[in-house]
Each structure stands twice: as C-alpha cells, then as structure tokens.
C-alpha positions as CSV (number, residue, x, y, z in Angstrom):
1,M,142.1,388.4,44.2
2,Y,139.4,388.8,41.6
3,S,136.6,391.4,41.7
4,N,133.9,388.7,42.0
5,E,135.7,387.3,45.1
6,K,135.8,390.7,46.7
7,K,132.0,390.9,46.2
8,Q,131.6,387.4,47.6
9,L,133.6,388.3,50.7
10,K,131.3,391.3,51.3
11,E,128.3,389.0,51.0
12,I,129.8,386.5,53.4
13,S,130.5,389.4,55.8
14,A,126.8,390.4,55.6
15,Y,125.7,386.8,56.1
16,C,127.8,386.6,59.2
17,H,126.5,389.9,60.5
18,E,123.0,388.5,60.3
19,L,123.9,385.4,62.2
20,F,126.3,386.8,64.9
21,S,125.5,390.5,65.4
22,K,123.6,389.9,68.6
23,D,125.9,387.3,70.1
24,S,127.1,388.2,73.7
25,S,129.4,385.3,74.3
26,G,132.5,386.8,72.6
27,H,131.8,385.0,69.3
28,D,130.1,388.0,67.8
29,Y,130.4,389.6,64.3
30,Y,133.4,391.7,65.4
31,H,135.3,388.6,66.5
32,L,134.7,387.2,63.0
33,K,135.8,390.5,61.5
34,R,139.1,390.5,63.5
35,V,139.8,386.8,62.6
36,A,139.1,387.5,58.9
37,K,141.5,390.5,58.9
38,L,144.2,388.5,60.6
39,A,143.7,385.5,58.3
40,G,144.0,387.8,55.3
41,K,147.3,389.3,56.7
42,F,148.7,385.8,57.4
43,A,147.6,384.5,54.0
44,L,149.6,387.2,52.3
45,Q,152.7,386.6,54.5
46,E,152.5,382.8,54.1
47,K,151.6,382.9,50.4
48,A,148.4,381.0,50.9
49,N,145.1,381.3,49.1
50,Y,143.7,384.7,50.3
51,F,140.1,384.1,49.4
52,I,139.8,380.7,51.1
53,S,141.6,381.9,54.2
54,V,139.4,385.0,54.6
55,A,136.1,383.3,53.7
56,G,136.9,380.5,56.0
57,A,137.8,382.9,58.8
58,W,134.5,384.7,58.4
59,L,132.5,381.4,58.5
60,H,134.6,379.4,61.0
61,D,132.0,379.7,63.9
62,V,129.0,378.7,61.8
63,G,127.7,375.4,63.2
64,D,129.7,375.6,66.4
65,V,127.9,373.4,68.9
66,K,128.5,376.1,71.6
67,L,126.6,378.6,69.5
68,F,124.0,376.8,67.5
69,E,121.0,374.8,68.7
70,H,121.1,372.8,65.4
71,P,124.7,372.8,64.2
72,D,124.1,370.5,61.2
73,Q,121.3,372.6,59.9
74,A,123.4,375.8,60.3
75,I,126.2,374.2,58.2
76,S,123.7,373.0,55.6
77,D,122.2,376.5,55.4
78,M,125.7,377.9,54.9
79,K,126.4,375.6,52.0
80,V,123.1,376.8,50.3
81,F,124.2,380.4,50.9
82,L,127.6,379.9,49.4
83,T,126.1,378.2,46.4
84,S,123.7,381.1,46.0
85,I,126.5,383.7,45.7
86,D,128.2,381.6,42.9
87,I,131.1,380.1,44.9
88,P,132.2,377.0,43.0
89,N,131.7,373.6,44.7
90,N,135.4,373.0,44.8
91,Q,135.9,376.2,46.7
92,I,133.0,375.5,49.1
93,D,134.7,372.1,49.8
94,E,138.0,373.9,50.5
95,I,136.3,376.3,52.9
96,L,134.4,373.6,54.7
97,T,137.5,371.4,55.0
98,S,139.5,374.4,56.3
99,I,137.1,375.2,59.1
100,D,136.1,371.7,60.1
101,V,138.8,371.2,62.6
102,I,139.4,374.7,63.8
103,S,138.0,374.3,67.3
104,Y,140.5,373.9,70.2
105,S,138.2,371.3,71.8
106,K,138.6,369.0,68.8
107,G,142.3,368.8,69.3
108,K,143.0,368.5,65.6
109,I,145.5,370.1,63.2
110,P,144.2,371.3,59.8
111,Q,146.0,369.8,56.9
112,S,145.9,372.8,54.5
113,I,147.9,376.0,55.0
114,E,144.6,377.9,54.8
115,G,143.1,375.8,57.6
116,K,146.2,376.4,59.7
117,I,146.0,380.2,59.0
118,I,142.3,380.3,60.1
119,Q,143.0,378.3,63.2
120,D,146.0,380.6,64.1
121,A,143.9,383.7,63.5
122,D,141.1,382.4,65.6
123,R,143.5,381.6,68.5
124,I,145.3,384.9,68.3
125,D,141.9,386.6,68.9
126,A,141.7,384.5,72.2
127,I,145.0,386.0,73.5
128,G,145.7,389.5,74.7
129,A,143.3,392.2,75.8
130,I,140.5,391.1,73.5
131,G,141.0,387.5,74.5
132,I,140.6,388.5,78.2
133,A,137.4,390.4,77.5
134,R,136.1,387.5,75.4
135,T,136.8,385.0,78.2
136,F,134.8,386.9,80.7
137,A,132.0,387.6,78.2
138,Y,131.7,383.9,77.4
139,G,131.8,383.0,81.1
140,G,129.1,385.5,81.9
141,A,126.9,384.4,79.0
142,K,127.2,380.8,80.2
143,G,126.6,381.6,83.9
144,Q,130.2,380.8,85.0
145,L,131.6,382.3,88.1
146,M,134.5,384.8,87.6
147,Y,136.6,383.1,90.2
148,H,136.2,381.4,93.6
149,D,138.3,380.9,96.7
150,E,137.2,377.3,97.4
151,Y,137.1,375.8,93.9
152,K,138.5,377.0,90.6
153,S,137.2,374.5,88.0
154,G,134.7,376.0,85.7
155,T,135.5,379.6,86.5
156,S,136.5,382.1,83.9
157,V,139.9,382.7,85.5
158,Q,140.7,378.9,85.5
159,H,139.9,378.9,81.7
160,F,143.0,380.9,81.2
161,Y,145.1,378.1,82.7
162,D,143.1,375.4,81.0
163,K,143.3,376.8,77.5
164,I,144.3,380.5,76.9
165,L,147.8,380.2,78.2
166,K,148.4,377.1,76.1
167,L,147.4,378.6,72.8
168,K,150.7,380.3,72.0
169,D,152.4,376.9,71.7
170,T,149.8,375.5,69.3
171,L,150.2,378.0,66.5
172,H,151.5,376.9,63.1
173,T,152.6,380.0,61.2
174,E,155.5,382.2,61.9
175,S,153.2,385.2,61.3
176,A,151.0,384.2,64.2
177,K,153.8,383.1,66.5
178,K,155.4,386.5,66.4
179,L,152.1,388.3,67.1
180,A,151.2,385.9,70.0
181,E,154.3,386.6,72.1
182,E,153.3,390.1,73.3
183,R,149.6,389.1,73.7
184,H,150.6,386.1,75.8
185,R,152.7,388.2,78.1
186,F,149.8,390.6,78.5
187,V,147.6,387.7,79.7
188,E,150.2,386.6,82.1
189,S,150.5,390.1,83.5
190,F,146.8,390.4,83.8
191,L,146.5,387.2,85.8
192,D,149.3,388.2,88.1
193,Q,147.5,391.5,88.8
194,F,144.1,389.8,89.1
195,L,145.2,387.3,91.7
196,E,147.0,389.9,93.7
197,E,143.9,392.0,93.8
198,W,141.7,389.0,94.6
199,G,143.8,388.4,97.7
200,D,143.6,385.7,100.3
201,E,140.5,384.6,102.3
202,W,139.6,386.6,105.3
C-alpha cells in the first residue's frame, strides 16, 4: 500500500469518527474500526485490494437507512469528501460499488472480492460476544423489548433467530468462515443460557 493511501485511510477514519462517534445503536465508530481491521486481514489472506477493502469497510454504514435521516445526502457528502482527499474517481466507484449491497436486508451478494470481504467483515462483527452486545444495544436504541413470554416477534432475542444465527452460512471467504465458527457457537451457548435463566411463566 502506498504512503498516500495510508494517509487517506487515516482521513477516512477521522471522517467516520465525526459521523459515528456518538452512535448508541451498535453502529458506532468502534464497529467500523473492527470491521476495517477484519477487512484488512481478510484482504491480505484472500489477495484482494487492501485499500478498497479497508476504505469500504470504514464507510460501509454511511447512508444506511437505519442510521441516516437523509441517506442519499449522506452518500453524496461522502463522495465529495473522498474527492477532497484526492481519491481517484475510479477508486471512489470501486468503494461505492463494494459497499452498495453489503446490508443483510438487501439480500444481495457483492460481485467483487473486495465487496465480499467487506460484507464478511461486517457480518463477523455481528456474531460472538460483540455481536450479542450490539444486538441488545440496537434493540434498546430502537425501543425493542429484550424478550417476552407472550410474543417474540420484534424482540432482541428473536433477532438472533431471524438473522444472527444465519450469518455463518452466508459468508464468502474461507478467512471469515474459519473465524465465524467459534463466534457462532458462543451465540448458541448464550441463547441456551439466556432462555434457561428466563424460565417459564409463573
């Protein structure tokens, strides 16, 4: 990686800190930092473009409809920022293409290896101890119940069954698949313990 790319990644990190440092939904700056670190690791292992993988990982939540009141404007502002730090248009296009279909809710598979790496890194951060914490943080931020005896839909615990436990089987790279196994088992163990402690109705 060139020295100017290292500088650009630092500037992207600072940009994301400004946008996400006060997020309380589990999509904060430190989520992005973990995803960027994982993406960099996967990029080296999978022989993908390191800069595009890490830059895209940092920026993958910009414009997310769950997080931004005006998603299109957030993406437009991001393009202006990337241009301002001298990232070439072709690389900006690669970054935007890589992150466009990352979201689980879109149900799409990225075409590039860099996009697959970013999606894998994002999903890995939704599994394991951090993933458990993020699930409850997001639920609390959105006013969801933790769990309920009479109905489960929309609760944070049900989210594990609706999405989190399915993530392991959606990963693309061998690097991510290996890492996911232990984290997936941890989530299963947590849910077993949670439901045991929750207990039956009186």
